[in-house]
Structure formats: structure tokens, C-alpha cells
C-alpha positions in Angstrom: -32.6 281.4 -23.5 -29.3 283.1 -22.5 -29.1 286.1 -20.3 -27.5 288.1 -23.2 -30.8 288.0 -25.1 -32.5 289.7 -22.1 -29.8 292.3 -21.8 -29.9 293.1 -25.6 -33.7 293.5 -25.4 -33.4 295.7 -22.3 -30.9 297.9 -24.1 -33.3 298.2 -27.1 -36.2 299.0 -24.8 -34.1 301.7 -23.1 -33.5 303.3 -26.5 -37.2 303.1 -27.3 -38.1 304.8 -24.0 -35.7 307.7 -24.6 -36.7 308.0 -28.3 -40.4 308.0 -27.5 -40.0 310.6 -24.7 -38.2 312.9 -27.2 -40.9 312.3 -29.8 -43.8 313.0 -27.5 -45.1 309.4 -27.2 -45.4 309.5 -23.5 -47.3 306.4 -22.9 -44.9 304.2 -24.8 -41.9 306.0 -23.2 -43.2 305.0 -19.8 -44.0 301.5 -20.8 -40.6 300.9 -22.4 -38.9 302.4 -19.4 -40.6 299.7 -17.2 -39.7 297.0 -19.7 -36.1 298.1 -19.9 -35.7 297.8 -16.1 -37.6 294.5 -16.0 -35.6 292.9 -18.8 -32.3 294.1 -17.4 -33.0 292.7 -14.0 -34.2 289.4 -15.5 -31.1 289.1 -17.6 -28.8 289.7 -14.7 -30.7 287.3 -12.5 -30.5 284.6 -15.2 -26.7 285.1 -15.3 -26.3 285.1 -11.5 -28.8 282.4 -10.5 -29.6 280.5 -13.7 -33.3 281.4 -13.5 -35.7 284.3 -13.6 -38.7 285.0 -11.4 -42.0 285.0 -13.2 -43.0 288.6 -12.4 -43.1 291.9 -14.1 -42.7 293.7 -10.7 -39.4 295.6 -10.9 -39.3 296.0 -7.1 -39.6 292.2 -6.7 -36.8 291.6 -9.2 -34.6 294.1 -7.4 -35.3 292.3 -4.1 -34.2 289.0 -5.7 -31.1 290.6 -7.0 -30.3 292.2 -3.7 -30.8 288.8 -2.0 -28.6 287.0 -4.6 -25.8 289.6 -4.0 -26.4 290.0 -0.3 -26.8 293.7 -0.8 -29.5 296.2 0.1 -31.4 298.4 -2.4 -31.3 302.1 -1.7 -34.8 303.5 -0.8 -34.8 305.9 -3.8 -34.0 303.0 -6.2 -36.8 300.9 -4.7 -39.3 303.8 -5.0 -38.4 304.2 -8.6 -38.9 300.4 -9.2 -42.3 300.6 -7.6 -43.2 303.7 -9.6 -42.3 301.9 -12.9 -44.6 299.0 -12.1 -47.7 301.2 -12.6 -46.7 301.7 -16.3 -46.8 298.0 -17.1 -50.6 298.2 -17.0 -51.5 301.8 -17.4 -49.5 302.5 -20.5 -50.9 299.4 -22.2 -54.6 299.5 -21.6 -56.7 302.6 -22.6 -59.2 302.0 -19.8 -56.5 301.6 -17.0 -56.3 305.4 -16.4 -58.5 308.5 -16.5 -56.2 310.7 -18.6 -53.5 310.6 -21.3 -49.9 310.3 -20.3 -48.2 313.7 -19.7 -44.6 314.6 -20.5 -43.6 314.8 -16.8 -44.8 311.2 -16.2 -42.7 309.9 -19.1 -39.7 311.9 -17.9 -40.1 310.5 -14.4 -40.4 307.0 -15.8 -37.2 307.4 -17.8 -35.4 308.9 -14.8 -36.5 305.9 -12.7 -35.4 303.5 -15.4 -31.9 305.2 -15.3 -31.8 304.9 -11.5 -32.5 301.2 -11.6 -29.9 300.8 -14.4 -27.2 302.7 -12.4 -27.9 300.5 -9.4 -27.7 297.3 -11.3 -24.4 298.4 -13.0 -23.0 299.3 -9.6 -23.8 296.0 -7.9 -23.6 293.6 -10.9 -20.6 295.1 -12.6 -20.1 294.1 -16.2 -23.4 292.2 -16.5 -25.5 295.3 -17.2 
């Protein structure tokens, strides 16, 4: 599978996250924010290295990208990556959290998605 397929899906998930946030679907907004960041990173890693790590952890994927490009990841971007990881499980499984998603949580997830996206564009140029 080519890296373009991953990037296209990342773009679609990014749109879903933004759309769901506006529509009040906070759990799916947070989930799609995580998915958009994950798929973007996997697509870029496929293009750069020819393979993708088998993980959903956005922070791990960022670390692989940084290593491939011999760059460091800013602390704020890494914190956002780690924050997004919680949504992979919590947004999908009803028994993974005590309460419903709130607007501020979805807003933070979308902001973190955007932070990861900006970093990837900065370091990977036209790939993202």
C-alpha cells in the first residue's frame, strides 16, 4: 500500500475530527483527531523509510520520524502526541472512561492534532 493512501485517509480523518467537533460529537472528534495524526505519521514514515511501525502510539511514531530525519521533537508537540493516545481507547470503548466526552476535551484533541500536523509539515515538507 502506498504512502498516498495513508495521507489521504489522514486528511479525511482530520476533516471528520473538525466536523464532529462542530457538530457536538466530542468522542468521535477526539478519536478522529488521534487517527488523523497516526495515519499522517505512518504515511510519511512509509514514504521516508519504506515501512511503518505497528503501533497506534503517536508519540512513538513521532520518535521514529525524528530519528529518520535526525531531528528532535519539540516538547509541546510530544505532549500533544501523548495526549492524543488516550483517545484511541477511551473514545472507542464505552467502559473505558467514567464520563462522556466534553467539548473542551475534543477541542484539545483537535488542537493537538493540528500541532502534530504542523510539526510534520515543517520537518517533512511536501509529504504532509
